[in-house]
C-alpha positions in Angstrom: 0.0 0.0 0.0 2.8 2.4 0.8 4.6 1.6 -2.4 1.5 2.3 -4.3 1.3 5.8 -2.6 5.0 6.4 -3.6 4.2 5.6 -7.2 1.1 7.8 -7.2 3.1 10.7 -5.8 6.5 10.4 -7.6 6.0 8.3 -10.7 2.5 9.1 -11.9 3.2 8.0 -15.4 3.5 4.4 -14.2 0.0 4.3 -12.7 -1.0 2.3 -9.7 -2.8 -1.0 -9.4 -5.6 0.7 -7.4 -6.5 4.2 -6.1 -4.5 5.2 -3.0 -4.1 8.2 -0.8 -2.7 9.1 2.6 -6.3 9.3 3.9 -6.9 5.7 2.8 -3.7 4.6 4.5 -4.6 6.3 7.8 -8.1 4.7 7.6 -6.6 1.3 7.1 -4.1 1.8 10.0 -7.0 2.6 12.3 -8.9 -0.5 11.1 -5.8 -2.6 12.0 -5.3 -0.8 15.3 -1.9 0.7 14.4 
């Protein structure tokens, strides 16, 4: 998930496998209790 965010931010021409954002990562961390 973090690698997808890196690609979306720094290598946009490569595209990501799925839509990702910092907000989605924070939400997922909360779901996992991290």
